[in-house]
DSSP file (Angstrom, degrees, kcal/mol; ACC not computed):
  #  RESIDUE AA STRUCTURE BP1 BP2  ACC     N-H-->O    O-->H-N    N-H-->O    O-->H-N    TCO  KAPPA ALPHA  PHI   PSI    X-CA   Y-CA   Z-CA
    1    1 A X              0   0    0      0, 0.0     2,-0.4     0, 0.0     0, 0.0   0.000 360.0 360.0 360.0 125.3    0.0    0.0    0.0
    2    2 A X        -     0   0    0      1,-0.0     2,-0.4     0, 0.0     0, 0.0  -0.718 360.0-131.9 -92.4 139.7    1.5    3.3   -1.0
    3    3 A X        -     0   0    0     -2,-0.4     2,-0.2     1,-0.1     3,-0.0  -0.700  22.6-114.9 -88.9 137.2    1.1    6.3    1.2
    4    4 A X        -     0   0    0     -2,-0.4     2,-0.1     1,-0.1    50,-0.1  -0.517  37.1-113.2 -68.1 134.7   -0.1    9.6   -0.3
    5    5 A X        -     0   0    0     48,-0.3   119,-0.4    -2,-0.2     3,-0.1  -0.412  27.1-131.9 -68.5 145.9    2.6   12.2    0.0
    6    6 A X        -     0   0    0      1,-0.2    -1,-0.1   117,-0.1   116,-0.1   0.013  56.3 -39.4 -76.4-166.0    1.9   15.2    2.3
    7    7 A X        -     0   0    0    116,-0.1     2,-0.4   120,-0.1    -1,-0.2  -0.242  57.7-159.3 -58.3 144.7    2.5   18.7    1.2
    8    8 A X  E     -A  122   0A   0    114,-2.2   114,-2.7    -3,-0.1     2,-0.4  -0.992   1.3-158.4-126.6 137.1    5.6   19.4   -0.8
    9    9 A X  E     -A  121   0A   0     -2,-0.4     2,-0.3   112,-0.2   112,-0.2  -0.961   9.8-174.8-120.8 135.5    7.1   22.9   -1.1
   10   10 A X  E     -A  120   0A   0    110,-2.8   110,-2.9    -2,-0.4     2,-0.5  -0.945  19.2-140.1-128.0 146.1    9.4   24.0   -4.0
   11   11 A X  E     +A  119   0A   0     -2,-0.3     2,-0.3   108,-0.2   108,-0.2  -0.933  29.0 177.2-105.4 128.6   11.4   27.2   -4.6
   12   12 A X  E     -A  118   0A   0    106,-3.0   106,-2.6    -2,-0.5     3,-0.1  -0.880  33.5 -94.8-127.3 157.0   11.4   28.3   -8.2
   13   13 A X        -     0   0    0     -2,-0.3   104,-0.2   104,-0.2     2,-0.1  -0.289  63.4 -73.1 -65.2 159.4   12.8   31.3  -10.1
   14   14 A X        -     0   0    0    102,-0.1    -1,-0.2   103,-0.1     2,-0.1  -0.345  60.1-129.5 -54.3 119.8   10.6   34.3  -10.7
   15   15 A X        -     0   0    0     -2,-0.1    -1,-0.1    -3,-0.1     2,-0.1  -0.375  16.1-111.7 -77.8 153.4    8.1   33.2  -13.4
   16   16 A X        -     0   0    0      1,-0.1    64,-0.3    19,-0.1     2,-0.2  -0.361  39.1 -95.4 -73.9 161.6    7.3   35.1  -16.5
   17   17 A X    >   -     0   0    0      1,-0.1     3,-1.8    62,-0.1    60,-0.2  -0.487  26.2-122.6 -72.3 147.2    4.0   36.7  -17.1
   18   18 A X  G >  S+     0   0    0     58,-1.9     3,-1.2     1,-0.3     4,-0.4   0.802 113.3  66.6 -59.5 -27.2    1.4   34.8  -19.0
   19   19 A X  G 3  S+     0   0    0      1,-0.2    -1,-0.3     2,-0.1     3,-0.2   0.725 103.5  44.8 -65.7 -20.8    1.4   37.8  -21.3
   20   20 A X  G <  S+     0   0    0     -3,-1.8    15,-0.4     1,-0.1    -1,-0.2   0.264  85.9  91.7-107.7  11.6    5.0   37.0  -22.3
   21   21 A X  S <  S+     0   0    0     -3,-1.2    11,-2.8    -4,-0.2     2,-0.3   0.805  87.1  44.6 -75.0 -28.0    4.7   33.3  -22.8
   22   22 A X  E     -D   31   0B   0     -4,-0.4     2,-0.4     9,-0.3     9,-0.2  -0.852  59.7-169.1-121.6 151.0    4.0   33.5  -26.6
   23   23 A X  E     -D   30   0B   0      7,-2.7     7,-2.9    -2,-0.3     2,-0.6  -0.994  24.1-126.8-134.8 142.5    5.3   35.5  -29.5
   24   24 A X  E     +D   29   0B   0     -2,-0.4     2,-0.4     5,-0.2     5,-0.2  -0.810  31.9 176.1 -89.3 123.3    3.9   35.8  -33.0
   25   25 A X  E >   -D   28   0B   0      3,-3.3     3,-1.7    -2,-0.6    -2,-0.0  -0.974  68.8 -22.6-132.4 116.1    6.5   34.9  -35.6
   26   26 A X  T 3  S-     0   0    0     -2,-0.4    -1,-0.1     1,-0.3     3,-0.1   0.884 128.5 -47.9  49.8  45.8    5.6   34.9  -39.3
   27   27 A X  T 3  S+     0   0    0      1,-0.2     2,-0.4     0, 0.0    -1,-0.3   0.498 120.1 103.9  80.1   3.6    1.9   34.4  -38.5
   28   28 A X  E <   -D   25   0B   0     -3,-1.7    -3,-3.3    -5,-0.0     2,-0.6  -0.918  67.6-130.0-117.8 144.9    2.5   31.6  -36.0
   29   29 A X  E     +D   24   0B   0     -2,-0.4     2,-0.3    -5,-0.2    -5,-0.2  -0.830  35.3 171.9 -91.3 125.9    2.4   31.7  -32.2
   30   30 A X  E     -D   23   0B   0     -7,-2.9    -7,-2.7    -2,-0.6     2,-0.2  -0.895  41.8 -87.4-128.6 160.1    5.4   30.2  -30.6
   31   31 A X  E     -D   22   0B   0     -2,-0.3    -9,-0.3    -9,-0.2   -10,-0.1  -0.468  52.3-114.2 -64.9 135.1    6.8   30.0  -27.0
   32   32 A X     >  -     0   0    0    -11,-2.8     4,-2.4    -2,-0.2     5,-0.2  -0.310  14.6-121.2 -70.1 155.3    8.9   33.1  -26.3
   33   33 A X  H  > S+     0   0    0      1,-0.2     4,-2.6     2,-0.2     5,-0.2   0.891 113.9  55.6 -62.4 -39.6   12.6   32.7  -25.7
   34   34 A X  H  > S+     0   0    0      1,-0.2     4,-2.1     2,-0.2    -1,-0.2   0.912 109.9  45.5 -60.7 -43.2   12.2   34.3  -22.3
   35   35 A X  H  > S+     0   0    0    -15,-0.4     4,-3.1     2,-0.2    -1,-0.2   0.918 111.9  51.2 -67.0 -42.9    9.6   31.7  -21.3
   36   36 A X  H  X S+     0   0    0     -4,-2.4     4,-2.2     1,-0.2    -2,-0.2   0.898 110.5  49.5 -61.9 -39.9   11.6   28.8  -22.7
   37   37 A X  H  X S+     0   0    0     -4,-2.6     4,-2.3     2,-0.2    -1,-0.2   0.916 113.3  46.2 -63.9 -43.4   14.7   30.0  -20.7
   38   38 A X  H  X S+     0   0    0     -4,-2.1     4,-3.5    -5,-0.2     5,-0.3   0.937 111.1  52.3 -63.5 -45.7   12.6   30.2  -17.5
   39   39 A X  H  X S+     0   0    0     -4,-3.1     4,-2.3     1,-0.2    -2,-0.2   0.895 111.1  47.3 -58.7 -41.8   11.0   26.8  -18.1
   40   40 A X  H  X S+     0   0    0     -4,-2.2     4,-1.9     2,-0.2    -1,-0.2   0.934 115.9  43.9 -65.4 -46.3   14.4   25.2  -18.5
   41   41 A X  H  X S+     0   0    0     -4,-2.3     4,-2.4     1,-0.2    -2,-0.2   0.907 115.7  47.9 -65.7 -41.8   15.8   26.9  -15.3
   42   42 A X  H  X S+     0   0    0     -4,-3.5     4,-2.5     2,-0.2    -1,-0.2   0.867 109.0  54.1 -68.4 -36.3   12.7   26.2  -13.3
   43   43 A X  H  X S+     0   0    0     -4,-2.3     4,-2.5    -5,-0.3    -1,-0.2   0.916 111.2  45.7 -62.4 -42.9   12.7   22.5  -14.5
   44   44 A X  H  X S+     0   0    0     -4,-1.9     4,-2.1     2,-0.2    -2,-0.2   0.919 112.6  50.2 -66.0 -43.9   16.2   22.1  -13.3
   45   45 A X  H  X S+     0   0    0     -4,-2.4     4,-0.8     1,-0.2    -2,-0.2   0.897 113.5  46.3 -61.3 -40.4   15.5   23.9  -10.0
   46   46 A X  H ><>S+     0   0    0     -4,-2.5     3,-0.8     1,-0.2     5,-0.5   0.924 109.4  53.5 -68.3 -44.8   12.5   21.6   -9.5
   47   47 A X  H ><5S+     0   0    0     -4,-2.5     3,-1.6     1,-0.3    -2,-0.2   0.878 103.8  56.5 -59.3 -39.4   14.3   18.4  -10.3
   48   48 A X  H 3<5S+     0   0    0     -4,-2.1    -1,-0.3     1,-0.3    -2,-0.2   0.814 103.2  55.8 -61.2 -29.7   17.1   19.2   -7.8
   49   49 A X  T <<5S-     0   0    0     -4,-0.8    -1,-0.3    -3,-0.8    -2,-0.2   0.453 105.9-134.0 -85.6  -0.4   14.3   19.4   -5.1
   50   50 A X  T < 5 -     0   0    0     -3,-1.6    -3,-0.2    -4,-0.3    -2,-0.1   0.925  24.4-155.6  51.7  63.5   13.2   15.8   -6.1
   51   51 A X      < -     0   0    0     -5,-0.5     2,-0.3     1,-0.1    -1,-0.1  -0.323   4.0-136.9 -68.6 150.7    9.4   16.3   -6.3
   52   52 A X        -     0   0    0     38,-0.0     2,-0.2     1,-0.0    -1,-0.1  -0.821  26.8-103.2-103.7 148.2    7.1   13.3   -5.8
   53   53 A X        -     0   0    0     -2,-0.3     2,-0.6     1,-0.0   -48,-0.3  -0.495  28.4-149.6 -69.4 134.9    4.1   12.7   -8.0
   54   54 A X  B     -e   91   0C   0     36,-3.1    38,-0.5    -2,-0.2     2,-0.4  -0.943  13.1-145.5-108.9 114.8    0.8   13.7   -6.4
   55   55 A X        -     0   0    0     -2,-0.6     2,-0.1    36,-0.1    36,-0.0  -0.625  56.6  -9.4 -82.5 131.5   -2.0   11.5   -7.6
   56   56 A X  S    S+     0   0    0     -2,-0.4    36,-0.4    68,-0.1    37,-0.2  -0.308 109.0   5.6  85.1-164.7   -5.5   13.1   -8.0
   57   57 A X        -     0   0    0     40,-0.1    68,-2.6    67,-0.1    69,-0.4  -0.183  66.3-174.8 -61.3 144.2   -6.9   16.5   -6.9
   58   58 A X  E     -cB  99 124A   0     40,-3.4    42,-2.3    66,-0.3    43,-1.0  -0.900  26.2-136.4-135.2 162.3   -4.5   19.0   -5.4
   59   59 A X  E     -cB 101 123A   0     64,-2.9    64,-2.7    -2,-0.3     2,-0.5  -0.975  24.1-159.0-113.5 135.2   -4.5   22.4   -3.7
   60   60 A X  E     -cB 102 122A   0     41,-2.8    43,-2.4    -2,-0.4     2,-0.5  -0.972   7.0-169.1-122.2 124.6   -1.7   24.7   -4.9
   61   61 A X  E     -cB 103 121A   0     60,-2.7    60,-3.0    -2,-0.5     2,-0.5  -0.953   7.4-169.0-111.7 128.1   -0.4   27.6   -2.8
   62   62 A X  E     -cB 104 120A   0     41,-3.2    43,-2.5    -2,-0.5     2,-0.6  -0.971   8.0-169.6-122.3 123.3    1.9   30.1   -4.6
   63   63 A X  E     -cB 105 119A   0     56,-2.7    56,-2.8    -2,-0.5     2,-0.5  -0.963  13.5-161.7-111.1 120.8    3.8   32.8   -2.8
   64   64 A X  E     -cB 106 118A   0     41,-3.0    43,-3.4    -2,-0.6     2,-0.6  -0.893  13.5-174.3-110.1 126.7    5.5   35.2   -5.2
   65   65 A X  E     - B   0 117A   0     52,-2.9    52,-2.7    -2,-0.5    43,-0.1  -0.949  25.9-137.3-116.8 108.9    8.3   37.5   -4.2
   66   66 A X        -     0   0    0     -2,-0.6     5,-0.0    41,-0.3     6,-0.0  -0.175  12.5-123.2 -67.6 158.0    9.1   39.9   -7.1
   67   67 A X  S    S+     0   0    0     49,-0.1     2,-0.3     2,-0.0    -1,-0.1   0.642  89.1   8.6 -75.5 -14.6   12.7   40.7   -8.2
   68   68 A X  S    S-     0   0    0      2,-0.2    -2,-0.1     0, 0.0     0, 0.0  -0.858  88.8 -85.7-152.7-174.3   12.2   44.5   -7.7
   69   69 A X  S    S+     0   0    0     -2,-0.3     3,-0.1     2,-0.1    -3,-0.0   0.408  80.6 118.3 -86.2   2.4    9.7   47.1   -6.5
   70   70 A X  S    S-     0   0    0      1,-0.1     2,-0.3     0, 0.0    -2,-0.2  -0.248  74.1-100.4 -64.7 158.4    7.6   47.4   -9.6
   71   71 A X        -     0   0    0     -5,-0.0     2,-0.3     2,-0.0    -1,-0.1  -0.640  43.8-172.8 -79.7 136.6    3.9   46.5   -9.5
   72   72 A X        -     0   0    0     -2,-0.3     2,-0.8    -3,-0.1     3,-0.1  -0.967  29.0-122.6-130.0 145.9    3.1   43.0  -10.8
   73   73 A X    >   -     0   0    0     -2,-0.3     3,-0.9     1,-0.2     4,-0.3  -0.810  22.5-158.8 -83.6 112.4   -0.2   41.2  -11.5
   74   74 A X  G >  S+     0   0    0     -2,-0.8     3,-1.8     1,-0.2     4,-0.2   0.867  86.5  60.8 -62.4 -37.0    0.1   38.1   -9.3
   75   75 A X  G >  S+     0   0    0      1,-0.3     3,-1.1     2,-0.2     4,-0.5   0.768  93.2  65.3 -65.8 -23.9   -2.4   36.2  -11.3
   76   76 A X  G <  S+     0   0    0     -3,-0.9   -58,-1.9     1,-0.2     4,-0.3   0.578  97.7  56.7 -72.4  -7.9   -0.4   36.4  -14.5
   77   77 A X  G <> S+     0   0    0     -3,-1.8     4,-0.8    -4,-0.3    -1,-0.2   0.460  87.7  78.0-101.0  -3.3    2.3   34.3  -12.9
   78   78 A X  H <> S+     0   0    0     -3,-1.1     4,-2.5    -4,-0.2     3,-0.4   0.933  84.0  57.2 -76.0 -47.5    0.2   31.2  -12.1
   79   79 A X  H  > S+     0   0    0     -4,-0.5     4,-2.9     1,-0.2     5,-0.3   0.895 104.0  51.3 -57.6 -46.7   -0.1   29.5  -15.5
   80   80 A X  H  > S+     0   0    0     -4,-0.3     4,-1.8   -64,-0.3    -1,-0.2   0.894 112.6  48.3 -58.1 -36.3    3.6   29.1  -16.1
   81   81 A X  H  X S+     0   0    0     -4,-0.8     4,-2.2    -3,-0.4    -2,-0.2   0.942 112.9  45.6 -69.0 -47.5    4.0   27.5  -12.7
   82   82 A X  H  X S+     0   0    0     -4,-2.5     4,-2.0     1,-0.2    -2,-0.2   0.913 111.8  52.6 -62.7 -41.6    1.0   25.1  -13.1
   83   83 A X  H  X S+     0   0    0     -4,-2.9     4,-2.8    -5,-0.2    -1,-0.2   0.892 108.9  51.0 -59.9 -39.2    2.3   24.1  -16.6
   84   84 A X  H  X S+     0   0    0     -4,-1.8     4,-2.2    -5,-0.3    -1,-0.2   0.912 107.2  52.7 -64.2 -42.8    5.7   23.4  -15.1
   85   85 A X  H  <>S+     0   0    0     -4,-2.2     5,-2.7     2,-0.2     6,-1.3   0.874 113.4  44.4 -61.7 -36.9    4.1   21.1  -12.4
   86   86 A X  H ><5S+     0   0    0     -4,-2.0     3,-1.9     3,-0.2    -2,-0.2   0.948 113.4  48.8 -70.4 -49.6    2.3   19.2  -15.1
   87   87 A X  H 3<5S+     0   0    0     -4,-2.8    -2,-0.2     1,-0.3    -1,-0.2   0.804 112.2  49.9 -61.6 -29.9    5.3   18.9  -17.5
   88   88 A X  T 3<5S-     0   0    0     -4,-2.2    -1,-0.3    -5,-0.2    -2,-0.2   0.334 113.7-119.3 -91.6   6.6    7.5   17.7  -14.5
   89   89 A X  T < 5S+     0   0    0     -3,-1.9    -3,-0.2     2,-0.2    -2,-0.1   0.788  78.0 125.1  60.4  31.8    4.8   15.1  -13.6
   90   90 A X  S   <S+     0   0    0     -5,-2.7   -36,-3.1    -6,-0.2     2,-0.3   0.867  79.4  22.1 -81.4 -40.8    4.3   16.5  -10.1
   91   91 A X  B    S-e   54   0C   0     -6,-1.3    -1,-0.2   -38,-0.2    -2,-0.2  -0.877  79.1-123.1-124.4 159.8    0.5   16.8  -10.8
   92   92 A X  S    S-     0   0    0    -38,-0.5     2,-0.3   -36,-0.4   -35,-0.1   0.710  81.9 -31.5 -76.0 -22.0   -1.7   15.0  -13.2
   93   93 A X        -     0   0    0    -37,-0.2    -1,-0.2     2,-0.1    -8,-0.0  -0.969  48.5-116.7-178.9 176.1   -3.1   18.1  -15.0
   94   94 A X  S    S+     0   0    0     -2,-0.3     2,-0.1     4,-0.1   -11,-0.1   0.201  73.4 108.4-120.3  16.9   -4.0   21.7  -14.5
   95   95 A X  S >> S-     0   0    0      1,-0.1     4,-2.6     5,-0.0     3,-1.5  -0.355  87.9 -93.2 -85.4 174.7   -7.7   21.6  -15.2
   96   96 A X  T 34 S+     0   0    0      1,-0.3    -1,-0.1     2,-0.2    -3,-0.0   0.664 120.9  64.6 -66.3 -16.9  -10.4   22.0  -12.5
   97   97 A X  T 34 S+     0   0    0      1,-0.1    -1,-0.3   -40,-0.1     3,-0.2   0.791 118.9  23.6 -75.0 -25.8  -10.7   18.2  -12.0
   98   98 A X  T <4 S+     0   0    0     -3,-1.5   -40,-3.4     1,-0.2     2,-1.2   0.844 120.6  53.2-103.2 -55.7   -7.1   18.1  -10.7
   99   99 A X  E  <  +c   58   0A   0     -4,-2.6    -1,-0.2   -42,-0.2   -40,-0.2  -0.713  62.8 167.4 -86.1  98.2   -6.3   21.6   -9.4
  100  100 A X  E     +     0   0A   0    -42,-2.3     2,-0.3    -2,-1.2   -41,-0.2   0.664  64.2  17.9 -87.8 -18.1   -9.2   22.1   -7.1
  101  101 A X  E     -c   59   0A   0    -43,-1.0   -41,-2.8    -3,-0.1     2,-0.4  -0.971  57.8-173.9-156.1 136.8   -7.8   25.2   -5.4
  102  102 A X  E     -c   60   0A   0     -2,-0.3     2,-0.4   -43,-0.2   -41,-0.2  -0.997   5.3-175.0-131.4 128.3   -5.1   27.8   -6.1
  103  103 A X  E     -c   61   0A   0    -43,-2.4   -41,-3.2    -2,-0.4     2,-0.4  -0.981   4.1-169.4-120.8 138.7   -4.1   30.5   -3.7
  104  104 A X  E     +c   62   0A   0     -2,-0.4     2,-0.3   -43,-0.2   -41,-0.2  -0.989   9.4 172.2-128.5 132.9   -1.6   33.3   -4.7
  105  105 A X  E     -c   63   0A   0    -43,-2.5   -41,-3.0    -2,-0.4     2,-0.5  -0.959  34.9-111.8-138.5 157.7    0.0   35.7   -2.3
  106  106 A X  E     -c   64   0A   0     -2,-0.3   -41,-0.2   -43,-0.2     2,-0.1  -0.780  38.9-161.5 -88.0 128.1    2.7   38.4   -2.4
  107  107 A X        -     0   0    0    -43,-3.4   -41,-0.3    -2,-0.5     3,-0.1  -0.385  21.8-137.6-102.2-178.3    5.7   37.3   -0.3
  108  108 A X        -     0   0    0      1,-0.5   -43,-0.1    -2,-0.1     2,-0.1  -0.016  67.0 -61.0-131.5  30.1    8.6   39.2    1.1
  109  109 A X        -     0   0    0      8,-0.1    -1,-0.5     2,-0.0     2,-0.3  -0.119  52.1-109.0 107.4 155.6   11.6   37.0    0.4
  110  110 A X        -     0   0    0      4,-1.9     3,-0.3     1,-0.1     4,-0.1  -0.768  25.1-110.7-119.9 162.9   12.6   33.5    1.2
  111  111 A X  S >  S+     0   0    0     -2,-0.3     3,-1.3     1,-0.2    -1,-0.1  -0.156  88.9  53.4 -79.9-178.4   15.3   31.9    3.5
  112  112 A X  T 3  S-     0   0    0      1,-0.2    -1,-0.2     3,-0.0     3,-0.1   0.797 130.5 -60.4  58.6  34.9   18.3   30.0    2.3
  113  113 A X  T 3  S+     0   0    0     -3,-0.3     2,-1.0     1,-0.2    -1,-0.2   0.483  98.6 130.1  82.3   1.9   19.6   32.8    0.0
  114  114 A X    <   +     0   0    0     -3,-1.3    -4,-1.9     1,-0.2    -1,-0.2  -0.785  27.9 175.8 -92.2 101.1   16.5   32.9   -2.3
  115  115 A X        +     0   0    0     -2,-1.0     2,-0.3    -6,-0.2    -1,-0.2   0.810  63.1   3.3 -77.5 -30.8   15.7   36.6   -2.4
  116  116 A X  S    S+     0   0    0     -7,-0.1     2,-0.4     2,-0.1   -50,-0.2  -0.952  83.5  77.1-150.5 168.4   12.9   36.4   -5.0
  117  117 A X  E    S- B   0  65A   0    -52,-2.7   -52,-2.9    -2,-0.3     2,-0.4  -0.961  76.0 -41.4 132.2-149.5   10.9   33.9   -7.0
  118  118 A X  E     -AB  12  64A   0   -106,-2.6  -106,-3.0    -2,-0.4     2,-0.6  -0.975  31.2-160.1-125.6 132.5    8.0   31.5   -6.3
  119  119 A X  E     -AB  11  63A   0    -56,-2.8   -56,-2.7    -2,-0.4     2,-0.5  -0.964  22.9-168.9-106.7 117.1    7.5   29.3   -3.3
  120  120 A X  E     -AB  10  62A   0   -110,-2.9  -110,-2.8    -2,-0.6     2,-0.5  -0.925   9.9-168.8-116.3 125.2    5.0   26.7   -4.4
  121  121 A X  E     -AB   9  61A   0    -60,-3.0   -60,-2.7    -2,-0.5     2,-0.5  -0.964   3.1-165.6-116.0 124.9    3.2   24.2   -2.1
  122  122 A X  E     +AB   8  60A   0   -114,-2.7  -114,-2.2    -2,-0.5     2,-0.4  -0.941  11.0 178.3-111.0 126.2    1.3   21.3   -3.5
  123  123 A X  E     - B   0  59A   0    -64,-2.7   -64,-2.9    -2,-0.5     5,-0.1  -0.988  37.9-107.0-128.3 133.5   -1.0   19.5   -1.2
  124  124 A X  E >>  - B   0  58A   0   -119,-0.4     3,-2.1    -2,-0.4     4,-0.8  -0.396  35.7-125.6 -54.5 134.6   -3.3   16.5   -1.9
  125  125 A X  G >4 S+     0   0    0    -68,-2.6     3,-0.6     1,-0.3   -67,-0.2   0.817 108.0  61.5 -59.8 -31.8   -6.8   18.1   -1.9
  126  126 A X  G 34 S+     0   0    0    -69,-0.4    -1,-0.3     1,-0.2     4,-0.1   0.744 109.4  43.3 -66.3 -21.2   -8.1   15.6    0.6
  127  127 A X  G <4 S+     0   0    0     -3,-2.1    -1,-0.2     2,-0.1    -2,-0.2   0.538  88.7 111.0 -98.5  -9.7   -5.5   17.0    3.1
  128  128 A X  S << S-     0   0    0     -4,-0.8     2,-0.1    -3,-0.6     3,-0.0  -0.361  82.3 -98.2 -67.2 143.0   -5.9   20.7    2.3
  129  129 A X        -     0   0    0      1,-0.1     2,-0.3    -2,-0.0    -1,-0.1  -0.396  41.7-118.0 -60.3 133.9   -7.5   22.7    5.1
  130  130 A X        -     0   0    0     -2,-0.1     2,-0.4    -4,-0.1    -1,-0.1  -0.581  24.0-135.9 -76.9 133.5  -11.2   23.2    4.4
  131  131 A X        -     0   0    0     -2,-0.3     2,-0.4    -3,-0.0    -1,-0.0  -0.705  13.1-150.4 -89.6 138.5  -12.3   26.8    3.9
  132  132 A X        -     0   0    0     -2,-0.4     2,-0.2     0, 0.0     0, 0.0  -0.878  19.6-116.7-107.7 143.4  -15.5   27.9    5.6
  133  133 A X        -     0   0    0     -2,-0.4     2,-0.1     1,-0.1     0, 0.0  -0.556  30.0-114.3 -78.6 139.7  -17.6   30.7    4.1
  134  134 A X              0   0    0     -2,-0.2    -1,-0.1     1,-0.1     0, 0.0  -0.465 360.0 360.0 -71.7 144.3  -17.9   33.9    6.1
  135  135 A X              0   0    0     -2,-0.1    -1,-0.1     0, 0.0    -2,-0.0   0.480 360.0 360.0 -75.2 360.0  -21.4   34.6    7.4
């Protein structure tokens, strides 16, 4: 009998905006070089952290600490992260049947020398704290 893994937390480089993932080249949409570079670096960073596959529905918490003081739309940074988790076989997919909850927050830096980027926590949905609606 295999035990479901508990929460796993990963540190990733600052993700690109979803607005910059694609470029139009000669009438075709292709992945931008900036996104491909991030995806390669983030894949390596994730692999070093030895993620385990989480079977079934998950909750994903993303804490983003930007590289500078400019204003950023936090929601534009979610898709590249979820796509990476799927491509790296950490989660089964990024549709609503698998990713049952996503929370995104602005952080203020991480320990162990990581000044900025994304701290991503993946939790099996059955273990995620249940949210109660305010009265």
